[in-house]
Each structure stands twice: as structure tokens, then as C-alpha cells.
N, C-alpha and C positions, 0 to 999 in steps of 0.2 A: 147349157153351160153359156150360152150366148145371152139367154135372159138374165143370168146370173151377174155378168160381166157389165151388163149396159148400166147400172147405177154407178159404176165405178167411173166412167167417165164426166157425169157432172162433180164428182167429187174430186177427181183428178182436175178438171178445170178450175173449180173453187180453190182447191189448193194453190193452182198455177197462181191464179189471180190474187188469191191472198198473200203469195210470196212475192208477186209483182207489186200489191200495193203496200206489202212491207218494205220491199226495196226503195220504194218511192219515198215512202214516210221516213226510210233510213237515211236517203238521198238528202231529203229535205232538212232533217234533222242535223245533217253534217254538212249542210251547205255553209259555207262563213257567212256572218251577216256582214252587210255592209258598213265599210268603216265610217266614221263619221267625218264631216267635212272639217279640217284644219281651222280654226279660228283666223280671220284675217289679221294679217301682220299689223301691229299697232303703228300708225302713222304719229311721228312725234308733233305734239300740238304747238304750232308757232306763237312765240309770245305776242300778245297782243298789245299796243299803247291804247288806254283809253283815250275815245274821242275828244275829251275837254283838253286833252294836251295840245291838239293841232292849233295852229295859228301863228301870228306873228305877235311878238310879246316885246315889249321893250320900258326902261325905269330907269331910275338913279341906283347907283352903286358906290359902295366904300370898301377902301380897303384899310383896316386898322390893324396896329401893333401897340404894344404897351410901348410908352414914353414917345410916341411921335403922333401928329395931327392926323387925321384920316384923310386919305388918298380919295378923292371923289371923281367920278367920271360915268358915264351911261352905257349902259349894256342892253344889247338887243337878243332875242333868242327867236329865231323863227323854225318852227315844225311843220314840216308836210310830208304826206305819204310820197313814195318814191320807189313803189314796186311791193311786192309781197313780202312781209314782214320787215319792212326798210321805210326808214323816214329821213328825209333831210334834215340836218340838225345844224342849223348856222348860228354860230355866235358871234355879235359883234361888240367891240369894246372901243369908245370913243372918248377920249381924254385928252389931257395936255400934249402927249406925244403923237396924236393924231389918230385916225381909225385903224383898226385891226380886224380883219375879217377870217374866221375860221371856217371853213366849209367842213363838218364832219358828216357822218351818217351812225344812225343809230338802228342797229339790228338784232331781231330776235336771235336767241343763240340756245339751241338744245331743245328739249322736250319739256324743260319746268317754263309755266307761263312767265314766272318772273324774272327770267334770266334774259339779258341784253349785252351788247356791247356796243361802246362808241368807238368808231373807225374814223380815226384822224386822217384818213388816205395817205397817210405818209409812212407807213409801216407800224405805227402806234395803234394798238387797239386795247382799250380799257373794258374791264368787267363793270358791268353796272346792273344793279339788282332792283327790282321794283318791289317794296314792301310796303303794307298799309298805306298803299297811294302816293308813295314818294319814291324817286329814284336815288339811289346810293351809288357813287362811285369813288372809291378809295384807289389810290395810286402813290408810286414815289417816285419823285423826279431829285435825282443826286443824294443829298444828305437830307431831303426834305418827304416827309410823307403828308399826302393831303386827301380830304375825304370831301367831296363836292356831294350835296344834297339839291336836288329839285323837288321843291312841293307845292302841288297846286293847291289853292285855297278858295273855298267858295263858289266853285264849278259851275256855270250855269247861270249865275247871278250879275247884278251889275257890280259886285264886289270881286268878281273873279279876277285871280292873279297867279303866278308862279312865284314862290318865294325860293330864292337862290342861296346858298350857302356854300362857303370853302373854308374848313377850317385846316390850319397848318401847323405843323411842329418838326422840330430839327432832330435826328436821330443823335447828334452830339451831345444835344440837350439834356439827355437821357439823366436820371439820377436813381441810384439804386437804393432800395431801403426795404426794411423788414430782413428775414433770414435769422431772426433772433427768438429765443424764447417760443420755439415751436411755430413762429409765424412763417408763413412762405416767403422766399425773396420776391420782390415786385420792383419793377423798372417802371420809373413815370416820368411824364414830359410836360413840360409848359407848354402852352399854345404860343407860338410865335406870331401867327396873324391870324386874321378872320376877315373874310370878305362877304359881303351880303349885298343882295340886290331884291327888289320888289318890282316884278315885271308885271305890266298890264296890258290888256291888248291894244295893239296900235290902232289907231283910226283908219278907216277904210279909205 
């Protein structure tokens, strides 16, 4: 009888090993897969002012309005890096009433590379947007709405310059038109004044 039971031990051992192996396989199958690492948080991209903007610029400027001769004066614009995402932005006007120096800062704003603000360092912060190489800054002051435009021209060449323009209109001068025969109602304004300047690099 003992001889008959002997083969049962290897079979039992094989069965136990088989169950153990199956258990290991089952445990491996049930083991949760490692979770993928979460993607790193997106860091907002600071707006960058193109290098050709940086420098000291100056030139003649005029302010013209319908029905009066242009006012002539000189204008300067100094742009210099002043920390990460920030530039010193100093405007100087020099005319019959003497020199006016306006020490502002241009700063990157948000995660859109084209968004900036011009901080006048007195509580006034103006939105500015870089589109197609030009900086646009619309704002209202009392009854007037102004759009300032800074546009570099021919950067890196002997003809390099920044063309500056401010278009002004008055809200009270608006005229309503349309609104009949299916046309939408439209409000339009005449331009009250135009300031222009051509700023070239200052001599070192």
C-alpha cells in the first residue's frame, strides 16, 4: 500500500506548486499597473519684446487737428530691460512748454506672448497688444478715446526707426447712422487729432 501511495506525493507537490504558481500569476494579474506620471503644470509663457525694440530713440513729432496748424515738438522713447518680463519705458516730450518726462514700465501680461501692459507707475495700467510686429494701446481719458501705435520699421538696417501714432476722437462727437431698411444701426466718429513721430536711434 505504501508503494501505491508514493506516486501521490510528487503529484501532490506538483499540484501545490501549480496552485502556488497560479496564485502568483493571479496576484501578478491583479497587481495594479503603475499610474502614469501627471504632465507637468504648464508654466505661462512670458511675453517677450523683440530685441530690435530695445534702445534709445528720438525724433520730430507733430500733433495735428482739423482747422489748425500742426503743433511741433520732439519726442524720445528709451526702452531698456528692467527685470524678467519687464522693460523701462521712458517717454520724453520737449516743446514750447518745456520738457516732460514720463517714466513708465512695459510688462508682460498673462500667458499670451502678445499681451503686455504699460504701467504708468501712478495706478494707471494700460493694456497693450503686440500684433504683426506693432504694439497697440487703446484707452479712454474723459470724453476722449485714443489709440497709440508703436511700429518698428526696417529693424537691423541703417533705416531702422519706430513710427509712433496716436489717433484721438471724442465720444460726444459720435453720429448715429443706419438702422433703416434692414441696415444695422452704426455709430461713427470723426477723428479729433492725430499725433505722429518718427523715432530713430539716438547717437551714442
